N, C-alpha and C positions, 0 to 999 in steps of 0.2 A: 537466580538473583542477577540484577544488572551489575556488571563489573564496576568496581569503584573507580577504575581508571577514567571512566567517562565524565566523572564529576570534577570538572576543572572550570576556572574562570567564572563566567556568568552563571553556568549551571550550578556550580557549587554555592555561589552566593544565594541563588534562588532557593536551593534546598535548605540552607541554613536559615534563611528568612522565615520559613514556615515550619521548621522541624519541631518546634514546641507548640504549634498552633493546631495541628491536625494529625490524625493517625493515617492519613492517606498514604498509600504505598509510594515509595521513592520512584519506582519505575514509571508509575502513572504521572507523577510530577514531571519526570524527564520528557515523556511523550508530549505532555501539554506545553512544555517550554519549546519543543521543536515546532509545534503547531503555531505558537505565538511568534517565534522568530521567523519561521517560514513565511508567515503572513506579512510581517514587517518588511522583510528583505524583498519579496516580490520578484519581479523580472529583472532586477538589477544585478543578479548573479546567476550565471549559468555555466554548465560544463557540456561540451559536445560529446554525446554518447549515442551516436547514430543520428541524433537530432539534438537541439538544445534541451538540456535537462535542467529544470528550475527546482529550487528547494521548497516545493509545495508538498504537503503531507495529507494523506487521507488516513486518519488514525481512529481506531475504535478501542476504547479501554474496556477490558472484560474482567469482571469480578463479581463475587457474590454480594448481594445487597447488604449494606451496612458494615461489611467486613473490610473491604479494600478502600472504601471511601472514594470511589471513582468520581462520583458527582461533585464531591468537595474539591478534588484536585482540578476538575474542569472549571469550577466556579472561581477558584483562586486565580487561575490563569486568565480567564475571561474578564474578571474584575480588573486585573492588572492591565490587560490590553485596553479595556474601556477607559481606565484612568489616563492612558497614554493618548488615545485617539478620540475619546468621546463616543457618543452613541449614534451619531449621524453621518459617519463617514469622513470626518476630518482627516487630513493627511493622506487622503486617498485610500483609507482603510475603513472597512465596515464589518460589523459582526451581525450575522443573521441567525436568529434563534430557532429557525425551522423552515421547512419548505415543503410544498405539496405538489408543485407542478414545475415543468421545465420553463414555462413562461415566467413564473414567479422568480425562479432562480436567475434567469437571464436579466430580468428587470433589476434585481438586486445587484448583479454584477456590473450593470451599466449605470446604476444610480439614476434611473429614469425619473423624470418629473411627470406626474399624471397628465395625460393628454398630449404630451410632447414625446415623440418616439423617433427622433432623428438618431443617426449613429452616434454612439458614445464611446469614450475611452474607458476601458475596464477599470474598476476599482480592485483593490486587494481585499478579497472577501474571505472571511472565516465563517463557514457554516457550522454552527454548534447545535448538536442534537443530543439531548440527554438520554434518549432511548433509540438506539440504532434499529432495533426490530420494528419500531413503529414506522420508520422511514421505508424499510423493506416492504412492509405490508401495504402502506399507502401507495407505494410505487406500483403495486400490482393491480390497483383499481383501474378500471377501464379508461377513465378520463386522465389518468396520470401515468400511463404505461410507458411513456417516452422518458421518464425521469432517470432510470438506471443507465440506459445507453447515453443519455446526455451528460450524466455525471462522469461516465467512462470517457467521453469525448473531452470534457473540460479538464480532467486529470492530466491529460497530455498537453495542456497549455497551448492550444492552437493560437495562431496570430489573429484569428477572427472567429466570432461565433454569431450565428443568426438563427432566427426562428420565425416562421410565418405566424401571423395572428390574423384575426378577422379584419382588422383595419389595414395594417401594413407590417412588413417584417421588422422584428427587433434585431438590431445589429450592434455588436460590441466589439471594439478593437482591443486586442491584447488582454483578453479576460484572464483572471488569475484566481484560482479557487483552492482554498485549504478546507479540510473537513475534520472536525473533532466530534466524536460521539462516544457514548457509553452503552453497555448492555451487560446482561448476565449470561453465563454459559447456557443455561436452560432456554432463555429467550432466544439466544442466537441459534441453537440447534433446532428449535421448533420453527424458526422463521426462514432459515436458509433453504433455498431451492436449488435443484441440480443445475438449472440453466444459468443461475447467477455465478456458480463456481466454474462451469465449463465455458460460459460465454465471455469470460474475461472481466466481469464486473468486480467480483470480490478480490481478485488478485491485485487490484489497484490499492487495496487497503492493507495496513499493517494492524494486527490485533495484538494488543499489549496486556499482559497479565502482571500480577505482582503479589508478593507475600504480605499479609497484614503486618503492620508495625506493632510495636509494643503499645500498650494502653497509655493514654494521656488523660488521667482523671480530671485535671484542672488545666484546660488549654489556655495558653497565653496569647496575647495579641501578636501578630507578625512583627518582626523587628523593624521599626520605623526607619532607622538609619540605613539598613540594607535595602529596604523598599525604595527610599529616596535615591540611593546609589545606583540601583538597577534602573530606575526610571530615567535618571540623568544619562546613563550610558546608552539606553535605547534612543533617547531623543538626539543625542550626539551622533549615534550611528545612522539614524534616519536622515539627518541633515547632511552628513558627509558622504554617504554611500553613493557612488556613481556606477552606472552600468558597466559591467566588466565580465569578460569571458575567462573563466578559470581553467587552468590546466594542472596536471599532476607534476610535481617535481620529479626528478629522475629517480630518487630513492622511493618516492611514493608510488610511482608507476611500477617499479619492480615488486614492491609489496602487494600492490593491487593485482598484478598478473598472477602471482603465486596464490593469492586468496581465490581469485576467480576460477582458476584451473581446478583447484581442490574442491571448491563449492560445486562446480559443474559436474564433477564425477560422483558426488555423493548420492546414495540411494535413499529415496523417500517413499514411504508407503501411501496407498490410497489416493486421496484427493490432494495431498500435499504438493506434488510436483506442479499441479495447476495453480495452487494458491500461492506458492512461493517464488514464482517466476521473477518478481520484481524486487526481491530482497537485495540483489546487487545495486539496483537503482537507489534504494533507500540508504544503503551504505554510502554511496557517493553524495547523495543529498545531505546526509548528516555531516560528512567530511567537509563539504562545502560551507556549511554553517559554521563549523569550527574555524575555518580559514577566514571567513568574513568577520567573525568576532575578534580574531587576532589582527584584523586589518592587513592581512597578507594579500599578495598579488597572485600567489600560486597555492595549491593545496599541498601541504607538507605530508611527510610520511606519518607523523604523529596524528595529523588530522584523519588520514585514511585509517589508521589503526583504531582510533576511537569510533569512526563511522562503522567499521567492520564489527567491532565489539557490540555496538547497539544493534546492528542488523542481525547478528547471530542471536542476540537476545530476542529480537522480534521473531526469528525463525523458531527458537525454542518455545516461545509463547504459542505460536501457531500449532506446534506439535502437541502441546498440552491441551489446546482447545479443540483441534479438529481431527487428531489422529483416530479417535474413536467414532467419528461421524460415519454413519452408514448411508451413503448415497446409493440407492438401488441402481440407478442408471450406470454408474461407473462399474459397480460390481457385476452387473448383468452383462455388460459389454466385455469385460475381462473374461468372464466365464464363457461367453460365446466364442471369443477368439480361441481360447484353450480347447473348447469342444471341437471347433473346426480343425484344429491341429491334431486332436486325438483321432478324428475320422481320417485324416490324411496328413501325414507329417513327412516332409515340409509342404508348405503352400507358398505361392507367391503373394506378396503384399497386395497386389492389385486384385487378386482373387479373393483375399480376405475382405477387402473393401467392398467388392461387388456383393459378397454374401451378406454383408451388414448394411448394404445400401438402404438408405431411408431411415436408418436408426441413428446414424451418427455422421457428423461432418468429417471431412478429411483432416481438419485441424485437431478436432477432439480425438479422432482415431490415432493420430500421431502421438498425442500426449499419453494415451492409454498404452500404446505399444511401447513407448519409451519407458513407462513405468514397469511394464512386464519385463523388459530387457534389463532394467536397472536392478530388479529384484531377482535376476537370474532364473526366471521362469521360462523365458524363450530367448532365442538368439536370432540375430539378423545377419545375413551375408549376401553378397552379390554372386550370382552363379555365372558360369561361363557364357550363358545366354544374355548376360548383362542385366538381367532382371533381379530385383530384390526379393529374397526368399526369407520366410520365417520358419523356424523349427522349434518345437517344444523340447526343452532340455531334459535329458534323462531318459529319452526314449529313442529307440532305433528308428531310422527313417522308414517310411512306408514305401519300400523299394518298388512294389508293383506299379505304382503310378509315378515314380520318380524319373523325370527325363534324363537321358544319358548325358545331356549337355550340362547338367547341374553339377557344380563343384564348388568347394570353398575357395 
């Protein structure tokens, strides 16, 4: 369950506004609010995290059909945003109900007029897709195969995006993309392919689940007073917000360092290490949104704590959804590494890579080895020859082929 501590300020007002209107899970509402606020704030707030980190979110709501009411939660948030900006991109914001190609996505980001394709300043775009699996399957069609890598590229909020077309290149300055989608666990498992996990596409997303709420036999209309109050606050925020680089307060930085060190040491099975790489990013994005809502100039320790609580919940959701996924590629590569170490224990990392050459990239091999080390199945050390060695834990070294120069 999403911790109650995250429900403060605007988030709490939003939840109360709809609590008697729908059985949609509160955690799904929360994720939808983040998408809405991340879209509204745009590039006017950022935190330096190796590069400027903006509060854009790629969110997928995951739940059984009719039980969690994920589509209802999405539609409430989208209706709210549409009431704020209209349907045609007023205030520099646009909602796009689906996409099939990279070209179509970039045209929407730039708000291009048909026939006029000069460089445009990017809109704040929210891509809303009711069935995420359909996007995955469309993206694999031969004519649209560039869509996943382009979404991956746009998640990182580049300063410029361009795409060649038959006439002339489409160019957009400062594109800004949020994505909100829904799916069921079965659809997701049947649609996800190994290359999307290992290639860095899916780890741009957070997957949010939720517990079904109690039944509401006679739904009531959303609270009009709260709706008006939230809308007025968003309008005021949009008018007053100026571009600002955020930093962590001293106490917030201390809390963040403690969290990050602990998170980085934790052991995660299977494909989860690859999927959860950006959980810390989402913690900071969420913390930044809390700071923006409070009209602070720095991110406070209470903002970071709430951001971490949400990120931990997102991690827990991913465990529930993906821990049982059986991606043959990952498992086969793990088995091959262990087999090589059974044949000769230890081996150098470079030798392991040579033996698996053609099967896996260096980056993917690094992730798989890290997972095996984290689960205490193998260990890595540097020998006296300065090379990196891998040894299967629980077995004596194969002394016959062990160079004399090797040592821990």
